[in-house]
N, C-alpha and C positions, 0 to 999 in steps of 0.2 A: 732050499726050501726054508723059510723063516716062520717059526711058530710064535704067535703072540699069546702070552699068558695074561688073562684078565680075571679079575675077581668077579664073583657073582653080582656085586653091587654095580660094577661097571657095565655088565650086560643088561641088568634090569634096574633102572633108576628107582623103582619103588622099594627096593630092598636095601636101601642105605641105612646103616646103623653107625652112629658116631663112635669110633673106636676110642676116642679120647675119654669117653665116659668111664670105660674100664680103667684107664690110666688114672683118672681122677679118683675113683674109688680106692685103687691100690695105694695111691699117694696119701690119701686121707687116712687110711688104716695104718700105713707104715709110720706116719708122723704122729700118731696118737698113742701116747704111752698108756698101757693098760691100767696103771694105778690112778689115772686121772678120772676114771669114770665115777660119777656121783650117783647116777640112777639110770635105769632103763625105763622106757615108757611105751605105751600102746594106746592108740585112740581111734575111734570110728565116728563117722558122722555124715550127714547129708550135705550136698553142695549143688548149687545151680550155677551154670557158666555158659559162655557163648562159644562152645565148640562148633555149634551148628550155624550155617549161613542163614537158616530160616527161623532163627529164634533161639531160645534158651534150651540147654540140655540139662536134664536132671540126673543125679547120680549119688554115689557114696564114695567116701575116701577112707582109707585105712593107713595109719602112720605108725611105723615102728622106729623107735629112736633111742639115742643114748645121750645123756647130758655129759658134756666134757668137763664143765665147771659151772659156776653160777652165771656166766655170761654167754656160753656157747653150747649148742646142741647140734647133733648130726643125725641123719636117719634116712629111711626109705619111705616113700609115699606112693601108694598105688590106689587106683580107683577105676570105676566103670561108669560111663555116662551115656545117656541116650536121649535123643530129642523127641521121642515118642512117635516118630514118623519113619525116617529112613537111615539116620546116621547113629552109629554106636561107636564109642571111643573107649579104649582101655589105655590108661597111662601108667608109666613107671618112672619115678623121678627120685634122684638123690637130693637131699636138702641139707642146708646149713643155716642154722638159726642163731641170731644174735639178740641179746637182751641189752639195750642201751642202759648204762648205769645212771646217766643223768635223768632219764625218764622214770627210773625206778623211784627216785626220791620225790618226784612230783605226784605219783599216784600211791596213796596209802594202801589200796586194795588191788592186788593183781599186778601183772607185769606186761608191758607192751613189748612186742618183738618184731623184728624184721627177718624175713626168711628168703633165701635164694634157692631156687629149684631148677634142676636140669635133668633131662632124661629123654625118653622117647615115648611115642604113642603108637598104637595100632588102631586105625580107624576102619570101620566097616560101613560101606555104603552100597546099596543095590547089589548085595551079594559079593562084592569085591572087597579086598582088604588092602590098605595102604599103611606104610610105616613112615614116620618122620621124626625129626628132632623136636624137642619141646623144651622151653625155658621160661622162667617167670620169676616174679618177685611178689612177695606177700607181706602184709602187715596184719598183726593180730594182737589179741589181748588174752593172756593166760590168767585164769582165775582159779585159785585153789579152793576146793570144797572140803568136805569132811575127810579126815585121814589123808589118803594119797590120791583121792579122786579130784579131777579138774575138768573145766570146760574152756574152749578156745574158739571164739568167733574170729573169722579170718576173711580178709578182702585180698583178691589176687589180680594181677595183671600179667600178661605174657603172650607167648606164641606157641602153638597155633590158636589157642583160645585167646580171646580178647580180654575178658574179665571173668571173675568168679567170686561168689559169696558162699561161705559155708560156716558150719559150726561143728566142732567135734567134742566128744566127751571121752575121757580116758582115765587110765590108772598109771601111777608112777611107782616103780619097784625100786626102792633104795638099795644100793649095792653096799655102801659103807655103813657100818653100824652107827657111826657118829652122825649120819645124815638121815635121821628118821624125822621127817616133817609131819608129825602127828598134829593135825589142825582140826 
């Protein structure tokens, strides 16, 4: 008698979760020296995107992150979106953000950034739930306001959503005493 051992994902194709995301997170943490942190940040904001086949979905995002230096940030992004009809989506993504130095000198106010996102989503449709891989790329503009407050309008492209437009407002918590951006 031969027994075949299969994982839950092999038996049920809806329960696939990319295991490499955990590896990605662990590699990112292990390669980041603790002393490189400049600041922690948190932001919230509305977004509209095309998760729905029948039109746009409305929702909100929450981003928790850490600045690694003046050009790179990493973090976690989560949000919930609904098309006000039948489809609801909860996303969870890891992000890596890059501020191009050449573009910084072109804009005297604010910083442009490019952001890669990867993770998973849990979609709810007609009482059933589905999970799948999610990935995308975003471009945005970071504008510092008074003290450590900021706003960021963002445009996104990716999978399974096709496009997204959002704006977040947040607060930056400086870690190093030499890095107090009091504006």
